[in-house]
VOMI-329436 format. One record per residue (C-alpha): x, z, y; residue number from 1; residue in one letter. Coordinates in steps of 0.001 Angstrom, whole numbers, plus 500000, padded with zeros to 6 digits. Example, Ala and Ser with C-alpha at 12.3 -4.5 7.8 and 13.67 -1.06 7.14 Angstrom:
<pts>
512300 / 507800 / 495500 / 1 / A
513670 / 507140 / 498940 / 2 / S
</pts>
This chain:
<pts>
758579 / 562598 / 804385 / 1 / X
760198 / 561418 / 807626 / 2 / X
763872 / 561777 / 808458 / 3 / X
764768 / 565305 / 809605 / 4 / X
767217 / 564575 / 812428 / 5 / X
767746 / 568269 / 813158 / 6 / X
769842 / 568505 / 809998 / 7 / X
772415 / 566009 / 811281 / 8 / X
772364 / 566816 / 815015 / 9 / X
775535 / 568923 / 814774 / 10 / X
777348 / 566162 / 812869 / 11 / X
776338 / 563623 / 815530 / 12 / X
777763 / 565902 / 818245 / 13 / X
781047 / 566246 / 816362 / 14 / X
781201 / 562456 / 815998 / 15 / X
780787 / 562045 / 819779 / 16 / X
783549 / 564573 / 820481 / 17 / X
785871 / 562842 / 818034 / 18 / X
785254 / 559497 / 819747 / 19 / X
785969 / 561047 / 823128 / 20 / X
789252 / 562499 / 821882 / 21 / X
790495 / 559054 / 820867 / 22 / X
789870 / 557406 / 824255 / 23 / X
793336 / 558082 / 825690 / 24 / X
795055 / 556740 / 822584 / 25 / X
792928 / 553584 / 822794 / 26 / X
793924 / 553135 / 826445 / 27 / X
797598 / 553339 / 825479 / 28 / X
797095 / 550851 / 822650 / 29 / X
795283 / 548460 / 824997 / 30 / X
798089 / 548701 / 827557 / 31 / X
800637 / 547868 / 824844 / 32 / X
798614 / 544889 / 823620 / 33 / X
798243 / 543467 / 827130 / 34 / X
801994 / 543797 / 827688 / 35 / X
802640 / 541808 / 824503 / 36 / X
800186 / 539133 / 825596 / 37 / X
801903 / 538830 / 828973 / 38 / X
805429 / 538812 / 827530 / 39 / X
807098 / 535484 / 828331 / 40 / X
810366 / 536218 / 826529 / 41 / X
809035 / 534497 / 823412 / 42 / X
807532 / 531029 / 823668 / 43 / X
804097 / 530233 / 822290 / 44 / X
805710 / 527929 / 819753 / 45 / X
807991 / 530721 / 818486 / 46 / X
805069 / 533090 / 818089 / 47 / X
802990 / 530367 / 816459 / 48 / X
805712 / 529810 / 813857 / 49 / X
806002 / 533564 / 813239 / 50 / X
802245 / 533848 / 812677 / 51 / X
802136 / 530850 / 810359 / 52 / X
805051 / 532142 / 808233 / 53 / X
803767 / 535722 / 807991 / 54 / X
802296 / 537326 / 804893 / 55 / X
799670 / 539906 / 805781 / 56 / X
796374 / 541180 / 804460 / 57 / X
794830 / 540626 / 807911 / 58 / X
792987 / 537635 / 809270 / 59 / X
795194 / 536110 / 811963 / 60 / X
794309 / 533949 / 814954 / 61 / X
796199 / 530669 / 814910 / 62 / X
797582 / 529752 / 818333 / 63 / X
796908 / 526530 / 820180 / 64 / X
797854 / 527408 / 823775 / 65 / X
799262 / 530932 / 823749 / 66 / X
797652 / 534376 / 823739 / 67 / X
796804 / 535084 / 827353 / 68 / X
795304 / 531894 / 828789 / 69 / X
792383 / 532284 / 831215 / 70 / X
790245 / 529250 / 832046 / 71 / X
787519 / 529105 / 834732 / 72 / X
784100 / 527714 / 834013 / 73 / X
783809 / 523936 / 834515 / 74 / X
780973 / 522612 / 836687 / 75 / X
777578 / 521948 / 835136 / 76 / X
776456 / 518346 / 834591 / 77 / X
773413 / 517423 / 836702 / 78 / X
771264 / 516901 / 833610 / 79 / X
771671 / 518317 / 830118 / 80 / X
769885 / 519624 / 827040 / 81 / X
770518 / 522778 / 825037 / 82 / X
769366 / 522876 / 821417 / 83 / X
769182 / 526038 / 819330 / 84 / X
767951 / 527094 / 815920 / 85 / X
767524 / 530437 / 814205 / 86 / X
765909 / 531532 / 810985 / 87 / X
764368 / 534354 / 808983 / 88 / X
763021 / 534588 / 805464 / 89 / X
760855 / 536495 / 803016 / 90 / X
762780 / 537107 / 799821 / 91 / X
761464 / 536954 / 796288 / 92 / X
759478 / 540129 / 795533 / 93 / X
760528 / 541111 / 792033 / 94 / X
757664 / 543623 / 791835 / 95 / X
755089 / 540805 / 791983 / 96 / X
754266 / 538384 / 789182 / 97 / X
754284 / 535394 / 791558 / 98 / X
757803 / 534143 / 792262 / 99 / X
758242 / 532520 / 795650 / 100 / X
760155 / 532865 / 798887 / 101 / X
759718 / 531590 / 802423 / 102 / X
762196 / 530345 / 805022 / 103 / X
761089 / 530048 / 808643 / 104 / X
763278 / 528054 / 811037 / 105 / X
762663 / 528474 / 814745 / 106 / X
763976 / 525949 / 817232 / 107 / X
764255 / 525407 / 820966 / 108 / X
765068 / 522217 / 822836 / 109 / X
765486 / 522956 / 826561 / 110 / X
766038 / 520055 / 828934 / 111 / X
767317 / 520646 / 832459 / 112 / X
767548 / 518305 / 835424 / 113 / X
765106 / 515990 / 837177 / 114 / X
762563 / 516111 / 834322 / 115 / X
762799 / 519607 / 832798 / 116 / X
761083 / 520141 / 829467 / 117 / X
760918 / 522814 / 826761 / 118 / X
759956 / 522265 / 823129 / 119 / X
759587 / 525422 / 821037 / 120 / X
758634 / 525179 / 817368 / 121 / X
758638 / 527070 / 814103 / 122 / X
758997 / 525417 / 810707 / 123 / X
758008 / 527653 / 807778 / 124 / X
758599 / 526362 / 804253 / 125 / X
757464 / 527878 / 800974 / 126 / X
759703 / 527612 / 797895 / 127 / X
757991 / 528129 / 794546 / 128 / X
759114 / 525490 / 792034 / 129 / X
761575 / 526296 / 789267 / 130 / X
764375 / 524266 / 790855 / 131 / X
763928 / 526267 / 794082 / 132 / X
765097 / 529452 / 792390 / 133 / X
768488 / 528373 / 791071 / 134 / X
771583 / 526412 / 791942 / 135 / X
772616 / 524668 / 788734 / 136 / X
776031 / 523475 / 787686 / 137 / X
775931 / 519643 / 787618 / 138 / X
777178 / 519252 / 784052 / 139 / X
774637 / 519384 / 781227 / 140 / X
774054 / 522878 / 779911 / 141 / X
775976 / 524372 / 782798 / 142 / X
775553 / 527733 / 784458 / 143 / X
772875 / 528661 / 786969 / 144 / X
772974 / 530964 / 789975 / 145 / X
769696 / 532609 / 791007 / 146 / X
768782 / 532179 / 794689 / 147 / X
767811 / 535542 / 796103 / 148 / X
769226 / 538300 / 798279 / 149 / X
772433 / 537370 / 800094 / 150 / X
772493 / 533871 / 798595 / 151 / X
769057 / 533178 / 800050 / 152 / X
770433 / 534278 / 803423 / 153 / X
773229 / 531724 / 803087 / 154 / X
770728 / 529013 / 802129 / 155 / X
768724 / 529891 / 805231 / 156 / X
771857 / 529565 / 807403 / 157 / X
772450 / 526091 / 805970 / 158 / X
768831 / 525192 / 806752 / 159 / X
769292 / 526349 / 810354 / 160 / X
772197 / 523944 / 810883 / 161 / X
770284 / 521181 / 809103 / 162 / X
767342 / 521560 / 811458 / 163 / X
769671 / 521689 / 814463 / 164 / X
771102 / 518370 / 813336 / 165 / X
767617 / 516851 / 813218 / 166 / X
767047 / 517997 / 816788 / 167 / X
770306 / 516345 / 817831 / 168 / X
769292 / 513078 / 816168 / 169 / X
766227 / 512933 / 818431 / 170 / X
768231 / 513300 / 821648 / 171 / X
768311 / 510389 / 824096 / 172 / X
771691 / 508625 / 824338 / 173 / X
774191 / 509345 / 827127 / 174 / X
772597 / 512718 / 827830 / 175 / X
774987 / 515724 / 827631 / 176 / X
773846 / 518287 / 825084 / 177 / X
774969 / 521517 / 823454 / 178 / X
773778 / 522485 / 819980 / 179 / X
773868 / 526269 / 819568 / 180 / X
773804 / 528456 / 816456 / 181 / X
773411 / 532232 / 816477 / 182 / X
776285 / 533996 / 814696 / 183 / X
779306 / 532550 / 812982 / 184 / X
780131 / 529058 / 811721 / 185 / X
782307 / 530619 / 809016 / 186 / X
780469 / 530954 / 805695 / 187 / X
781868 / 534387 / 804914 / 188 / X
779219 / 535141 / 802299 / 189 / X
780394 / 532357 / 800001 / 190 / X
783756 / 534084 / 799529 / 191 / X
782880 / 537770 / 799805 / 192 / X
780341 / 537614 / 796962 / 193 / X
782594 / 535727 / 794549 / 194 / X
780157 / 532911 / 793835 / 195 / X
781257 / 530253 / 791324 / 196 / X
782647 / 527018 / 792712 / 197 / X
779555 / 524930 / 791952 / 198 / X
777506 / 527221 / 794233 / 199 / X
780045 / 526843 / 797039 / 200 / X
780033 / 523087 / 796512 / 201 / X
776235 / 522861 / 796686 / 202 / X
775795 / 524955 / 799829 / 203 / X
778994 / 524131 / 801680 / 204 / X
780095 / 520583 / 800801 / 205 / X
776669 / 519134 / 799973 / 206 / X
774757 / 521088 / 802608 / 207 / X
776488 / 522652 / 805595 / 208 / X
779404 / 520216 / 805915 / 209 / X
777198 / 517153 / 805424 / 210 / X
775152 / 518243 / 808417 / 211 / X
778345 / 518757 / 810422 / 212 / X
779374 / 515233 / 809412 / 213 / X
776133 / 513935 / 810866 / 214 / X
776649 / 515981 / 814028 / 215 / X
780173 / 514607 / 814396 / 216 / X
778879 / 511048 / 814028 / 217 / X
776308 / 511723 / 816748 / 218 / X
779022 / 513085 / 819057 / 219 / X
780757 / 509697 / 818979 / 220 / X
777607 / 508085 / 820361 / 221 / X
776664 / 510629 / 823042 / 222 / X
778155 / 513733 / 824736 / 223 / X
777294 / 516381 / 822119 / 224 / X
779089 / 519690 / 821559 / 225 / X
778403 / 522185 / 818766 / 226 / X
779091 / 525905 / 819055 / 227 / X
778006 / 529223 / 817620 / 228 / X
777529 / 532294 / 819803 / 229 / X
778474 / 535804 / 818681 / 230 / X
777389 / 538601 / 820987 / 231 / X
779509 / 541807 / 821090 / 232 / X
781924 / 540534 / 818409 / 233 / X
783806 / 542933 / 816146 / 234 / X
786602 / 540490 / 815303 / 235 / X
790268 / 541515 / 815303 / 236 / X
791966 / 538147 / 814686 / 237 / X
793857 / 538115 / 818005 / 238 / X
794784 / 541807 / 817752 / 239 / X
796195 / 541095 / 814295 / 240 / X
798299 / 538262 / 815712 / 241 / X
799627 / 540733 / 818295 / 242 / X
800548 / 543014 / 815394 / 243 / X
802629 / 540145 / 814008 / 244 / X
804263 / 539638 / 817416 / 245 / X
805230 / 543339 / 817497 / 246 / X
806570 / 543402 / 813930 / 247 / X
810397 / 543596 / 813885 / 248 / X
810668 / 541762 / 810566 / 249 / X
811188 / 538029 / 810282 / 250 / X
809408 / 536643 / 808409 / 251 / X
806595 / 539207 / 808490 / 252 / X
805748 / 540509 / 805012 / 253 / X
803558 / 543622 / 804995 / 254 / X
803743 / 544241 / 801245 / 255 / X
807508 / 543935 / 801169 / 256 / X
808471 / 545928 / 804255 / 257 / X
805599 / 548333 / 804956 / 258 / X
803904 / 549114 / 801638 / 259 / X
805334 / 552646 / 801589 / 260 / X
805000 / 553265 / 805329 / 261 / X
801941 / 555411 / 806123 / 262 / X
799360 / 554185 / 808596 / 263 / X
800238 / 555223 / 812122 / 264 / X
803973 / 555000 / 811491 / 265 / X
804392 / 551216 / 811578 / 266 / X
805515 / 549505 / 814783 / 267 / X
802339 / 547423 / 814859 / 268 / X
800160 / 550549 / 814802 / 269 / X
800816 / 550761 / 818538 / 270 / X
797781 / 548455 / 818909 / 271 / X
795699 / 549874 / 816044 / 272 / X
791982 / 550450 / 816554 / 273 / X
791489 / 547669 / 819095 / 274 / X
789116 / 544744 / 818804 / 275 / X
789553 / 541342 / 820391 / 276 / X
786768 / 542056 / 822841 / 277 / X
788772 / 545021 / 824237 / 278 / X
791644 / 542671 / 825094 / 279 / X
789563 / 540036 / 826818 / 280 / X
787325 / 542495 / 828651 / 281 / X
790509 / 543576 / 830430 / 282 / X
792068 / 540112 / 830734 / 283 / X
789194 / 537813 / 831762 / 284 / X
787206 / 537564 / 834947 / 285 / X
783434 / 536905 / 834694 / 286 / X
782818 / 533315 / 833614 / 287 / X
786334 / 532725 / 832318 / 288 / X
787188 / 531850 / 828727 / 289 / X
790280 / 532796 / 826783 / 290 / X
792836 / 530603 / 825100 / 291 / X
791646 / 528641 / 822109 / 292 / X
792446 / 530041 / 818653 / 293 / X
792127 / 528703 / 815126 / 294 / X
790508 / 530643 / 812278 / 295 / X
792684 / 531363 / 809242 / 296 / X
789776 / 532224 / 806939 / 297 / X
790242 / 530923 / 803395 / 298 / X
786781 / 529356 / 803257 / 299 / X
787540 / 527337 / 806416 / 300 / X
790345 / 525579 / 804536 / 301 / X
787542 / 523674 / 802785 / 302 / X
786005 / 522493 / 806069 / 303 / X
788253 / 519435 / 806452 / 304 / X
787724 / 517853 / 809879 / 305 / X
785381 / 520711 / 810813 / 306 / X
788064 / 523445 / 810933 / 307 / X
786762 / 526372 / 813003 / 308 / X
788310 / 527239 / 816374 / 309 / X
787172 / 530042 / 818649 / 310 / X
787590 / 531515 / 822102 / 311 / X
786190 / 534456 / 824022 / 312 / X
784028 / 534192 / 827130 / 313 / X
783306 / 536920 / 829639 / 314 / X
779588 / 536957 / 830384 / 315 / X
778980 / 539548 / 833110 / 316 / X
780090 / 542802 / 831430 / 317 / X
780085 / 541498 / 827846 / 318 / X
782635 / 539537 / 825867 / 319 / X
781136 / 536872 / 823587 / 320 / X
782893 / 534851 / 820905 / 321 / X
782334 / 531092 / 820762 / 322 / X
783128 / 529290 / 817511 / 323 / X
783384 / 525505 / 817420 / 324 / X
784312 / 522825 / 814910 / 325 / X
787622 / 521103 / 815543 / 326 / X
786016 / 517997 / 817040 / 327 / X
784345 / 520066 / 819760 / 328 / X
787221 / 522465 / 820392 / 329 / X
790000 / 519886 / 820663 / 330 / X
788088 / 517453 / 822882 / 331 / X
788357 / 518728 / 826456 / 332 / X
785037 / 517116 / 827424 / 333 / X
783137 / 518911 / 824672 / 334 / X
784993 / 522212 / 825085 / 335 / X
784196 / 522242 / 828800 / 336 / X
780585 / 521307 / 828052 / 337 / X
780236 / 524204 / 825602 / 338 / X
781871 / 526642 / 828038 / 339 / X
779783 / 525697 / 831072 / 340 / X
776433 / 525406 / 829264 / 341 / X
776844 / 528691 / 827380 / 342 / X
777514 / 530503 / 830650 / 343 / X
774507 / 528838 / 832278 / 344 / X
772325 / 529784 / 829313 / 345 / X
773450 / 533397 / 829515 / 346 / X
772645 / 533539 / 833214 / 347 / X
769189 / 532138 / 832521 / 348 / X
768695 / 534511 / 829590 / 349 / X
769784 / 537792 / 831222 / 350 / X
773112 / 537897 / 829436 / 351 / X
772205 / 536082 / 826211 / 352 / X
771657 / 532320 / 825743 / 353 / X
768055 / 531526 / 826631 / 354 / X
767756 / 528808 / 823976 / 355 / X
768842 / 531184 / 821209 / 356 / X
766382 / 533816 / 822420 / 357 / X
763554 / 531279 / 822324 / 358 / X
764579 / 530021 / 818870 / 359 / X
764677 / 533593 / 817597 / 360 / X
761167 / 534262 / 818906 / 361 / X
759936 / 531246 / 816974 / 362 / X
761774 / 532292 / 813804 / 363 / X
761055 / 535996 / 813611 / 364 / X
758855 / 537259 / 810779 / 365 / X
757243 / 540596 / 811628 / 366 / X
756157 / 543307 / 809231 / 367 / X
752551 / 542247 / 809813 / 368 / X
753492 / 538635 / 808998 / 369 / X
754973 / 539755 / 805676 / 370 / X
751829 / 541666 / 804766 / 371 / X
749620 / 538711 / 805678 / 372 / X
751840 / 536384 / 803630 / 373 / X
751483 / 538692 / 800598 / 374 / X
747694 / 538776 / 801027 / 375 / X
747576 / 534986 / 801382 / 376 / X
749442 / 534612 / 798081 / 377 / X
747110 / 537080 / 796370 / 378 / X
744016 / 535299 / 797710 / 379 / X
745302 / 531897 / 796574 / 380 / X
746002 / 533237 / 793081 / 381 / X
742562 / 534846 / 792919 / 382 / X
740807 / 531640 / 794027 / 383 / X
742712 / 529725 / 791353 / 384 / X
741548 / 532371 / 788819 / 385 / X
745117 / 533181 / 787901 / 386 / X
746225 / 536664 / 786838 / 387 / X
748067 / 538610 / 789520 / 388 / X
749930 / 541714 / 788482 / 389 / X
752487 / 543946 / 790184 / 390 / X
754845 / 546716 / 789147 / 391 / X
753843 / 550360 / 789109 / 392 / X
756368 / 550938 / 791903 / 393 / X
754657 / 548324 / 794094 / 394 / X
751233 / 549832 / 793432 / 395 / X
752567 / 553308 / 794175 / 396 / X
753797 / 552231 / 797595 / 397 / X
750280 / 551096 / 798489 / 398 / X
748754 / 554467 / 797565 / 399 / X
749010 / 557709 / 799490 / 400 / X
749240 / 560539 / 796987 / 401 / X
749354 / 563448 / 799434 / 402 / X
</pts>
């Protein structure tokens, strides 16, 4: 039976009215936040020290050059290349007797200048051996973590960066290039799921960070910047730092001073409900980027020389978040390269980086693709005269009873 939307239509209308009622309060909160950002009575260094000494449950944006900086787009180089990778996967189907999964990495290498060129590829890989299904603790007789679900998604993200690195290796020397990833550089999933340390070590230190090491080495030989692009971000890191600026306590300690204070009654609630994109939609002109900020995520502490920095860029009517490793963000050449090429890509891609769009098209696995993959597996098993069984639930889904 299909979804009966008539049964929730009234609830949807009430939701819309509730959102409308909160608009004026949000405008007031935005005005307060912008005033704090423009306040010159406290130096950036003073606010930086207050943020670093604070104890909050929020993720804070570390300052590098203040809160309210606005930087115009640098000029484009005459010739450049933009690399991008994206991925999708087919997870293990526990209702089938054959255990396997598939990761498909799509890539785009777009060259601009006197000899323009585009290389678009997809790289599907099947995983079916026993070692493909687990991450094992190195010591003998150690624990094992099954690779499926969210962990498979993390493995796919690592593979995306690995393939992007291979594309960068093939670049000609002395040719400016930007390597782009869709989404965040911060491996949130490795902390939110509570994986054991040997899993984090395998995917982060031995996978993701090794590829960033290779990318860093390449950047010393040629102009190469690395960035990730987040469209319509929901982050609140900068808003949370404004909360710290507003807080009357020094040092800031939420548990100590505000544990018993109800929400809405704290001084910092004067900017509650805002997202970073609200701030920079009001602050930036089209093409400008914000100040540079540093992520305070716990997992990033393990990144070493690849600490994650971020800024916001106004692309037409949208605010995008750019995340970069330290070696891109703190080198003015690479930061300017990332800023200018991302804007150019968005203009070529109707508001979204063209290279990422092309990589996504190469990576996407449709519903029809998934069905054909399942049939291909069944045919291969049948030709090999191997038994192929499935659960009653799987068989039921293939049969129309009414």
